[in-house]
C-alpha positions as CSV (number, residue, x, y, z in Angstrom):
1,M,239.6,71.7,-15.7
2,K,238.0,75.1,-15.7
3,P,241.2,77.1,-16.2
4,L,241.9,74.9,-19.3
5,F,238.5,75.8,-20.7
6,Y,239.1,79.5,-20.1
7,L,242.5,79.2,-21.9
8,L,240.9,77.5,-24.8
9,D,238.2,80.2,-25.1
10,L,241.0,82.8,-25.1
11,L,242.9,81.0,-27.8
12,F,239.9,79.8,-29.8
13,P,236.9,82.1,-29.0
14,P,233.5,80.4,-29.5
15,C,231.8,81.4,-32.7
16,C,228.2,81.6,-33.8
17,A,227.1,78.3,-35.3
18,F,225.3,80.1,-38.1
19,C,227.4,83.1,-39.2
20,Q,230.7,82.2,-37.5
21,R,230.9,85.6,-35.8
22,K,232.9,85.5,-32.5
23,L,230.7,85.3,-29.5
24,A,231.1,87.7,-26.6
25,G,230.3,86.5,-23.1
26,E,228.2,83.4,-22.1
27,S,225.0,82.5,-23.9
28,V,222.6,79.6,-23.5
29,L,222.7,79.1,-27.3
30,P,225.9,79.0,-29.5
31,L,224.5,81.9,-31.5
32,C,225.0,85.6,-31.8
33,S,222.1,87.8,-31.0
34,E,221.2,88.4,-34.6
35,C,221.1,84.7,-35.5
36,E,219.3,83.9,-32.3
37,A,216.6,86.3,-33.3
38,S,216.0,84.2,-36.5
39,L,214.9,81.1,-34.5
40,L,211.3,80.1,-35.1
41,S,208.7,80.4,-32.3
42,P,206.4,77.4,-31.9
43,A,203.4,79.7,-31.4
44,G,203.9,81.1,-34.9
45,C,204.5,77.8,-36.8
46,C,202.4,75.1,-38.3
47,P,202.2,72.2,-35.7
48,H,202.2,69.7,-38.5
49,C,205.1,70.8,-40.7
50,G,206.9,73.5,-38.7
51,H,206.5,76.2,-41.4
52,P,205.8,79.8,-40.1
53,L,202.1,80.7,-40.4
54,P,200.9,83.9,-42.0
55,E,200.0,86.5,-39.4
56,D,196.4,86.7,-40.5
57,S,195.7,83.0,-40.9
58,R,196.1,79.6,-39.1
59,D,196.0,77.8,-42.4
60,C,199.5,76.6,-43.4
61,P,200.5,77.7,-46.9
62,A,203.3,75.0,-47.0
63,C,201.5,71.7,-46.2
64,F,197.9,72.7,-46.7
65,G,196.9,70.2,-44.0
66,R,198.6,67.2,-45.7
67,A,198.4,64.1,-43.6
68,F,202.0,63.3,-42.7
69,A,203.0,60.0,-41.1
70,F,204.7,62.1,-38.3
71,D,202.6,63.8,-35.7
72,G,204.4,67.1,-35.7
73,A,207.6,68.8,-36.8
74,C,209.8,71.7,-35.7
75,A,212.8,73.5,-37.2
76,A,215.3,75.8,-35.6
77,S,215.1,78.3,-38.4
78,L,214.3,78.8,-42.0
79,Y,216.8,77.6,-44.6
80,R,218.2,80.9,-45.8
81,G,220.9,83.4,-45.1
82,Q,223.7,82.4,-42.7
83,L,222.0,79.2,-41.6
84,K,221.8,78.0,-45.2
85,K,225.5,78.5,-45.6
86,A,226.2,76.8,-42.3
87,V,224.1,73.7,-43.3
88,Y,225.9,73.5,-46.6
89,R,229.3,73.6,-44.7
90,Y,228.1,70.9,-42.4
91,K,226.5,68.6,-45.0
92,Y,229.0,69.0,-47.9
93,G,232.0,70.9,-46.5
94,G,233.1,68.3,-44.0
95,E,232.5,70.6,-41.0
96,K,231.3,67.7,-38.7
97,G,231.9,69.8,-35.6
98,L,228.7,71.7,-36.3
99,A,226.8,68.7,-35.2
100,Q,227.2,69.6,-31.6
101,P,226.0,73.2,-31.7
102,F,223.3,72.3,-34.2
103,G,222.1,69.5,-31.9
104,R,222.1,71.8,-28.9
105,I,219.9,74.3,-30.8
106,I,217.5,71.6,-32.0
107,A,217.2,70.1,-28.5
108,L,216.3,73.5,-27.0
109,Q,213.7,74.1,-29.7
110,V,212.2,70.7,-29.0
111,K,211.8,71.5,-25.3
112,K,209.6,74.5,-26.3
113,Y,207.0,72.3,-27.9
114,P,204.1,70.5,-26.0
115,W,205.3,67.1,-27.2
116,P,205.5,63.9,-25.2
117,S,208.6,62.6,-23.4
118,F,210.5,60.7,-26.0
119,D,211.8,57.2,-25.5
120,A,214.5,57.5,-28.2
121,V,216.0,59.8,-30.9
122,V,216.1,58.1,-34.3
123,P,218.2,59.5,-37.2
124,I,216.8,59.5,-40.8
125,P,219.7,57.5,-42.4
126,L,221.8,58.0,-45.5
127,H,222.1,55.1,-48.1
128,R,225.3,53.2,-47.6
129,K,226.6,54.3,-51.0
130,K,226.2,58.0,-50.2
131,L,227.7,57.4,-46.8
132,S,230.8,56.0,-48.4
133,Q,231.0,59.0,-50.7
134,R,230.5,61.6,-48.0
135,G,232.4,59.8,-45.3
136,Y,229.9,60.5,-42.5
137,D,226.2,60.6,-41.9
138,Q,225.2,64.1,-41.0
139,S,221.8,63.1,-39.7
140,L,223.4,60.5,-37.4
141,L,225.9,62.9,-35.9
142,L,223.1,65.5,-35.4
143,A,220.8,62.9,-33.8
144,R,223.5,61.8,-31.5
145,A,224.1,65.4,-30.3
146,V,220.3,65.9,-29.8
147,A,220.1,62.6,-27.8
148,E,222.9,63.7,-25.6
149,Q,221.2,67.1,-24.9
150,L,217.8,65.5,-24.2
151,K,219.4,62.7,-22.2
152,I,217.5,60.0,-24.0
153,P,218.8,57.0,-26.0
154,L,219.9,57.1,-29.6
155,V,218.4,54.2,-31.6
156,C,219.6,53.7,-35.2
157,G,216.4,51.7,-36.0
158,L,215.9,52.7,-39.7
159,R,217.7,51.8,-42.9
160,R,217.5,53.3,-46.3
161,R,217.0,50.2,-48.3
162,R,217.5,51.6,-51.8
163,E,219.5,54.4,-53.2
164,T,217.6,57.5,-54.2
165,V,218.3,60.5,-56.4
166,S,219.2,63.7,-54.5
167,Q,216.0,65.5,-53.5
168,T,217.6,68.8,-54.3
169,S,217.3,68.1,-58.1
170,L,213.6,67.2,-58.1
171,A,210.3,69.0,-58.2
172,A,208.0,68.6,-55.2
173,A,205.8,65.9,-56.7
174,Q,208.9,64.0,-57.9
175,R,210.4,64.1,-54.4
176,W,207.5,62.1,-53.0
177,Q,207.9,59.4,-55.6
178,N,211.6,59.3,-55.2
179,V,211.6,58.3,-51.6
180,R,208.4,56.2,-51.6
181,E,209.1,53.1,-49.5
182,A,212.8,53.9,-49.3
183,F,213.0,53.1,-45.6
184,T,212.6,50.0,-43.5
185,C,212.9,49.3,-39.8
186,V,215.8,47.2,-38.8
187,S,215.7,47.1,-35.0
188,G,213.0,44.5,-34.3
189,S,210.7,46.8,-32.4
190,L,211.1,50.6,-32.0
191,P,210.1,52.4,-28.8
192,Q,206.6,53.9,-28.6
193,K,207.5,57.6,-28.7
194,I,210.4,58.6,-31.0
195,L,211.9,61.8,-32.2
196,L,213.1,61.6,-35.8
197,V,216.1,63.9,-36.6
198,D,217.3,65.2,-39.9
199,D,219.2,68.2,-41.1
200,L,216.6,69.7,-43.5
201,L,212.9,69.6,-44.1
202,T,211.5,70.7,-47.5
203,T,208.4,68.9,-48.8
204,G,208.3,66.5,-45.9
205,A,208.5,63.5,-48.2
206,T,211.6,61.9,-46.7
207,A,210.4,62.3,-43.2
208,H,206.9,61.0,-44.1
209,F,208.2,57.7,-45.4
210,A,210.8,57.4,-42.6
211,A,208.0,57.9,-40.1
212,L,205.9,55.2,-41.9
213,A,208.7,52.8,-41.6
214,A,209.1,53.7,-37.9
215,R,205.4,53.1,-37.3
216,R,205.6,49.7,-39.0
217,G,208.5,49.0,-36.6
218,G,206.3,49.6,-33.6
219,A,206.5,53.4,-32.9
220,A,203.1,54.8,-31.9
221,E,204.0,58.5,-31.8
222,V,206.6,60.0,-34.2
223,Y,207.8,63.6,-34.2
224,L,210.4,65.3,-36.4
225,A,213.1,67.9,-35.6
226,V,215.5,69.5,-38.0
227,I,217.9,72.4,-38.0
228,A,216.4,74.1,-41.0
229,R,213.0,74.3,-42.7
230,S,212.7,75.5,-46.4
231,E,210.9,78.8,-46.7
232,G,209.2,77.9,-50.0
233,Y,205.6,76.7,-50.3
234,D,206.5,73.4,-51.9
235,A,205.0,70.6,-49.8
236,T,202.7,69.2,-52.4
């Protein structure tokens, strides 16, 4: 099989998942050196919301110590530049193939954190109406890829029980009201330690209410991993 993979690499050289630049040589990550340098370091990020901390302070300017229902969060990088374009292509441009490299990047980021060994990966789901419009659930594809990389089960234990307005069109305070009680647990009893997966973290509202539903479903420890974290200070 190896000769076939070598031939495919020659015909279709691997590209950076963020900027689409052709990759030269083998790399642990499906990223060029420039995009790899944009990845966030756990030591420099807020353990609660995953936002980079100021160099001269341990106080997070993004979440201000807000009590989220999830125990911690991590993102691969900030939602800007080439990654922002890549997430848009993945989420709205039909480039479902990005789920695999994105999932690989998220899994490697998760391994850097002093988090517990997870029992399951749980996607934050789309509402069925939006799913029918888009044709695929980007968070489910991403969560499946993360689960494969971490070698733990994928459990689709949450359901979005009501349709919500797109968060992108709302101010921070409105986002919290928009997704309040939007999720419910559908799998009887969730495992004790779960990793929620979504594509983007902005205010944390969606993940907060998804985590609340997960805890009501039996989860005792809930963490969150995303491919991108907004760079604005808009968590309130």
